[in-house]
N, C-alpha and C positions, 0 to 999 in steps of 0.2 A: 049983287049976284056974282060978279067977276071976282070979288074978294073972297066970297064963300068957296068958289071953285078952286081958287089958288090955294086955300088952306087945306082943302081935301086932298089935293095933289101932293102937297108937302107931307101930309101924314102917310100917304102911300109910299112915298120915296123913303121915308124914315123907316117904315115897317120892312120894306124890301132890303134896305141897307142893314137893318138889325138882323134880319133872317140870314142875309149873306154873311154877315160877320160871325154869326153863331156857327153856320155851316163851315166857314173857313177855319174858325178856331177848333171845331170838332175834328175836321179833317187833319188840321195841323197836329192836333193832340194825338189823333189816331196814328198819323204818320210817324210822329215822334215815338209813340209807344211801340209801334211795330218795328221801327228801325233800331230801337235800343234793345230788342230781344237778342239772346245769344243762341247760336246754332249748336245743337248737341246731337251726337249719334248715340242712340240708345239701343243696345242689343238685349232683347227680352227673350230669355229661354231659347237662344239661338237665332231669333228673328230680329234683324236690324231695322230701325226706323229713325228718320231724321226729324227732330222737333226743334221749334224755337220757343224759348222760355225766358221768363224773368225770374225763375226760381233761383234762390240764393245758394242752395246746397243740393247735392245729389239726393238726399233724403226728401227735399221738397219736390224734386222732379218725380220721384217714385210715388210720392203722395198724390201729385197732380195726375199721375197716370193710374190712380186707384189701385196701386200695387201694395198689398199687405205684406210687410216684411216679417220674416222669422229670423231668429238669431242664427239658425243653421244655414240660411240662404247665402249664396255667393254674390257679393257686390264688389265691383272694382271700378274706380277707386273707392275708398271708404265713404260711408254715407255722409260724413261731415265735411267732405271735400267741397270747396267753393266752386261754383259753376263758372267756367270760362268758355269763351267762344271756341267752337270746334272741339269741345271736350268729347271723349269717347267713354261711354258708361256701359258696363256689362252687368246683367243680373240673371242669376240662375236660381230658380226656386228649389229648395231642398225637397227630396222625395223620401218617403218612409219605406224602408225595406226590412225584411226579416232575414237575419243571418243566423245559420246553424253551423256551428263548428264543434264536431265531436258530439258530446252530450249537452252542450251549452247552446241556448237559443236566446237571441236578443233582438230588440228593435233598434234600428240605426237610421238617422237622417243623413242624407248624402246629396251632394251636388255632382257626383261623378256621372259621366255619360255612359260608361260601359262597366261590365262586371270586373274587367281587368283593372280599370282605373279605381273602382271601389276598393278592391283588395289592396292596391298600393296605398290608397288613402287610409285604410285600416292597418297598414304596415304588416300585412300578412304575406310572407314569402312562401313560394311554392317550389317543390322539386318535381322532377319529371314523373315521379310515381304518385303524387297527390292527385286528387280528383275534385273537380269543381262543377257544380250544376247551378244554373245553366252554363253554356259555353262562355269563354272569356269575352268574346266580342258581342255578347248580348246587350241590347240597350236597356239601361236602367229605367224602370217604370215603378210607379207607386205600388206598394204591397207585393213587390217582387220578392220571392224567397230564394236566397243564395245559400247553398250548402257546400261547405268545405270539409272534405275528408282527408286528413293528413295520413300519409302512408307510413308504415313502420316495418322494420325488418324482422323476419322470423325464419325458422328452419322447417322445411318440408321434407319428410322422409316417405317416399312413395314406393312401396314394394321393396324396401331395403336400400333404395337409391336416395341419397341426401343432396339437397340443394338449398341455397339461400334465396329467399324471395321477398318481395315487398307487397304489402297488402293494405287496403283500407277497410277490410271487412270487420264486422263487429263479432260475428260468431264463426265457429268452425264450419258449419254447414254452408254459410254464405261464402266463406273463403274457398272451400272446395269447388263450389259452383263457378266462381270467377276463375279458378285455375283450370277449369274444364276437366275435373277429375270425377269419374263415375264410379260408384261403389257397386260391386257385385253382391249377391245375396248373402254370402258368408263373410265378406270382408268386414273388418272392424277398424274403428278410428280412435286414437287416443290423442287428446281428450275427446269427450263425447261431442256429438254434433251440436248440441244446444249450448255448449260451454262458450263463454266470452273469450275472445282472443286478446292477448296482450303482447306488447313488444318483447322480442327475443323468445317467444314461445316456440315449442317444438310440436308440430302436428305430424303424427305418425300414422300413415295409412298401411295397415297390415293386410296383405292379400292372402286370403284363405281359400284353399282348394280341398275338395274331397275326391279322392281317386280310389280305384280298385286295383289291387296288386295280387296277381296269382303266381304263386311259386310252388315248385316241386321240391320236396325234402325227402331224404332217405329214411327208411325205418330200419334201425339196427336189429339184427337178429340176436336171439339169446343163445347161450350155450347150455344145453341140457345134458347133464351127466347121468349115466346109468351104470349101476354096479354089475360087474361081470366076473363070476367066480372062476371062469375058465382062463382069465388073464392073470398073470402074476401081479401081486400087489406092487403098486408103484408104476405100473405101465398103463398106457392109455391107447385107445384105438378109435379113430373117427368113423362113425357109422354113416352119418349124413352130413354132407358139406352144407354149411350155412349160406344163405343168400339174402341180401338186403331187399327190403320192400321199397315201395315208393308211394308217397301221399301227396295229393294236390291240395294246397291251402289257399283260400281266398280271403284277403284282408281288406278292410276299409282303412285307408291311410289319409291322415290330415296333414296337409302341407301349409306352412306359413312362410310367405316370401320364398317359396320353392324348397324349403327345408322341412323334412319330416319331423313332426312333433308328437304324433301318436299313431298307433297301429292297433286295430281291433280285428280279431279273427271272426269272420262271418260264417264260414263253413269249410269243411274239408272232406275230400273223397279219396279213398284208397285206390291208387292206380295199379299197384302190384303188391300182392301179399308177400310178407317175409317168410322165409323158411329157416327154422331154427337149426342150429348145428347140434347134432347128437354125438356124444362122446362116451364110449364104454371105458369104465375105470376098473382095472383089475383088483380083485380082492384075494386072489389065491396067494398063500404064503409061499414064497420062493425058497427053494433049498439053499439058495445063495445068501439068504439073510444072515447077517453077521451073528455069530454065536461063538461061544468059547469051545464048542465041541466037547471032547472029553477033558480038555484042559491039559492033556499030556503033550509035551514038546518032543517032536520026532527029529527036529533038526533046527539048528540056529546058525546064523552067519551074518556078516556085515554087508550092507548094500549102500550104494549111493542113492540118495533120495532127493526128489524135487516135489513140488506141489501144484495142483491144478484145481479149477472150479468148473461148474457146469455151464458157465456163461462166457467161456473163452471164445475167441474168434473162430468160427467154423464148427463150434461144438453144438451138438443137438441136445445134450443133456441126458441122452440115453447111452448106457454102456454097451459094450459088445456082448454082454450076457443079458441085456434087456432091462437093466435096473434104471428107473427114471430118477436121476439125481436131483432134478429140479423139484419134483414132487416129494422127494424124501431127502431134504437137505441135512438131516441129522445122521444119515447112515455113514458108517466108516468103510470106505472102499479104497482099494489101491489098484493101480495099473501095473501089470507085471509082464515079464517075458515068459509066456506059457512053457517054454522049454526049460526054464529054471524053476518057476513056481506055477503049477497047473491052475487054470481058472477054477474058481469055486473053493480054493484052499482057504481054510481059516488060519489067520496069522495073528501074531502080536508084534506090533511095531513100537520100538522104544520111543517114548515121547509122544506117541500118537494113540496107542491103545489097540484093542481087539478090532480086527477088520477082516474083510473078505477080499480075495483076489478076484475082482469082478470086471476088470477092463484091461485092454491092451493099448499100446501106442507105438507109432512108427519109430519114435526115439527111445523106446524102452527096450533095451537089449542087454542080456547078461544079468549081472548082479546090480540091477538098477530098478527102482520102483518110483511111482508117482502117487502121492497121497492126495485124497480128495478133501477139500474144504468148501464150506457153503459160501464163503465170501472171499473176495480178492485180498482184503486186508489180512485175513488169516493165512492165506497162501503166501503173501509177501513176507509175513513174519516167519514162516517155516523156512523159506528160502531154499538153499541147496546145502545138504549136509550128509555125513555118513552116520548111519544108525544100525543097531542090531535088530534083526528080524528073527522071530521064532515061528517055525512051522508047527501048527497044532494038529493032533490026531482028531 
């Protein structure tokens, strides 16, 4: 009985010892396993966490963390880097965004945090006139659409005033909207509003105005002639003095950039009626009209002669006997000293022809005459000379 009890006790001790040994070995193994792990700081999409790992490479670490890598993702150091204690690992997942630049649209994977970083990543440089939507400090999210409008230089002529401006607009209408330019009803634009804008284009805004202009203009009177048989031929007499009339005219005037380009008469009203000038023209044949008379010479002698016209300074064109030399430029008339040659006398002047003594002059004294010519050129050619004069009966 004692022997049996002793055997049972020995088996229990053996079982306890075996169990203790297993626990010890497991604990030792676990302790060795845990103490041989490496400490790694992993930053996952901006969030840092500390892990202990037996992973051989950074790729193994990410796999252990159930992170699916894309070729566009950011990993530092590289995924084949060997894991060391206190290693720092950063992983940023790439996000898919839509980028629109001009007329080009494309899908881009990026690990940039902001729009500004994304543009630098894409090597897109901006000047102060370029436009980007959304704002540069906007956080990058998946499916974000980024629009880049590159500005270009062009010339704006607004109402005749020219200036150089920058724009990102695609059409003339959009350009004017962004420039704060409002078109009035009659204004026009070159090129047309729907036209596409290009670099170095010229946009001309022509300001058109329609105004009314009222002006008063004179109405010239006419000269009406009436024959009068009581007046000597070649003489005139004013019966009615002429007076100008006055008319008011209303015009529609089109101005472009302040300059008149067209004028259309709308209506006119007579403010004052004109009064025509009435002139009586003599038809009576004067006894002083040049003729040869009987042709008989009663006397002949030499005289000093000069020449005159009806248009000299201070001349009226009417002789002292009433002959209108301007109305009758072809008459042969001489000015005489009436004490030597009586007015109305028919004469023949050497080199001049048959004439009538029809005028006097303050400088015509004694044996001196002044012969009439229609033009100054003829008078100059005559000059001053001594000629024979014949007095006709």
